[in-house]
C-alpha positions in Angstrom: 10.9 219.2 68.6 13.6 219.5 65.7 12.2 218.1 62.2 13.9 218.1 58.8 12.6 216.7 55.4 14.3 213.6 56.3 12.6 213.1 59.8 9.4 212.2 58.4 8.5 209.0 57.3 5.2 207.7 55.1 2.7 206.5 57.3 4.1 208.2 60.6 1.3 209.9 62.4 0.9 212.9 65.2 -1.6 214.6 66.9 -2.1 218.3 68.1 -3.5 219.9 71.3 -7.0 220.8 71.3 -8.5 225.2 71.2 -12.0 225.5 72.0 -13.5 228.0 69.7 -15.5 231.0 71.0 -18.6 233.4 70.3 -16.4 236.1 70.3 -13.4 234.2 67.9 -16.2 233.5 65.6 -17.9 236.5 65.5 -14.5 239.0 65.4 -13.3 236.5 62.3 -16.3 237.0 60.4 -16.6 241.1 60.6 -12.8 240.9 59.3 -12.8 237.6 56.8 -16.4 236.2 55.5 -19.0 238.3 56.6 -21.5 236.0 55.7 -25.2 236.1 58.2 -24.9 233.0 59.7 -20.9 234.0 60.7 -21.6 237.1 61.7 -25.1 237.9 63.0 -26.8 235.4 65.9 -30.3 236.2 64.7 -30.0 235.7 61.0 -27.9 232.3 61.5 -30.9 231.0 64.1 -32.8 231.6 60.6 -30.3 230.0 58.2 -30.1 225.9 57.0 -27.2 226.2 59.8 -30.1 226.7 62.6 -27.6 229.1 64.7 -24.0 230.5 64.4 -21.3 228.7 62.8 -17.4 229.5 62.6 -16.4 230.0 58.8 -14.5 227.0 57.0 -11.7 229.0 56.7 -10.9 230.1 60.3 -11.7 226.3 61.1 -8.9 225.5 58.9 -6.1 228.4 60.2 -7.4 227.3 64.0 -6.1 224.2 62.8 -3.0 225.0 61.0 -2.3 226.9 64.4 -2.8 223.5 66.3 -0.4 221.5 64.0 2.3 224.8 63.9 2.6 224.9 68.2 3.2 221.2 67.8 6.6 222.1 66.7 7.0 219.5 64.1 7.6 222.3 61.2 8.9 225.3 63.0 12.5 224.5 62.3 12.7 223.7 58.8 9.4 225.6 57.2 9.9 226.8 53.7 6.0 227.8 53.4 3.6 225.2 51.1 2.7 225.4 47.9 -0.5 224.5 48.7 -3.1 222.0 49.4 -5.7 219.1 48.3 -8.7 217.9 49.0 -9.9 221.0 51.3 -13.6 219.0 52.7 -15.5 221.1 55.2 -17.5 218.3 57.1 -19.7 219.9 59.6 -20.0 222.8 61.2 -18.1 223.8 64.0 -19.9 225.8 66.6 -19.1 228.3 69.5 -18.1 226.1 72.6 -16.3 223.1 70.4 -13.4 222.0 71.4 -11.1 220.7 68.5 -7.9 219.0 67.8 -5.7 218.2 64.8 -5.1 214.5 63.6 -2.1 213.9 60.7 -0.6 211.1 58.8 2.6 211.7 56.2 1.0 210.1 53.1 4.1 211.9 50.9 7.5 212.7 51.0 9.1 214.0 47.8 12.8 215.3 47.7 13.6 218.3 45.9 15.0 217.3 42.1 16.8 220.5 41.5 17.2 222.4 45.0 18.9 219.2 47.1 18.1 221.7 50.7 14.4 220.6 50.7 11.5 218.3 49.7 8.1 218.2 50.3 6.2 216.7 53.0 2.5 215.7 52.3 0.4 215.4 55.3 -3.7 214.2 55.3 -5.1 216.1 58.1 -8.6 215.6 60.0 -9.9 217.7 62.0 -12.1 216.4 64.9 -14.5 218.0 66.9 -15.0 217.2 71.2 -16.9 213.5 70.4 -14.1 213.0 67.6 -16.7 213.5 64.7 -14.3 215.0 62.1 -15.5 219.0 61.0 -12.7 219.1 58.3 -9.9 217.4 55.9 -7.5 218.4 53.7 -4.3 217.4 52.6 -1.4 219.7 52.4 1.8 219.9 51.6 4.6 221.8 53.0 8.0 222.7 51.6 11.0 221.6 54.4 14.6 222.3 54.6 16.7 218.6 54.8 19.3 218.2 57.1 23.0 219.6 56.1 25.2 217.4 56.5 
């Protein structure tokens, strides 16, 4: 699916496929990037306010972005991102959870200084297998425009 800035419409929605998060994934990410005990040590995690091992919120954010990327919707024209807003971790993600992402285009802004690009603002809801949201955010995607 080849998409450019010009191909998006306000209110447009899409949904990703899903991915399961495993204990091994949680431990590996925690060891490398977020070594808090409730992400890294199953015994310590049981004694935490979470009552067991949970994925890092940053891992959840990254996994969901991978699911979005895998749709192909951004692949043809992505120039990166100037950032995101309103990031909220709503519910812990645990080993065995299956996540997918629902997205809605909430903003379109063609560049005034560089006519070959624009920013698409997308509101994301990351959901676990029962449909319960675990993360929400809005991300700005810098996308190329169709030429000619």
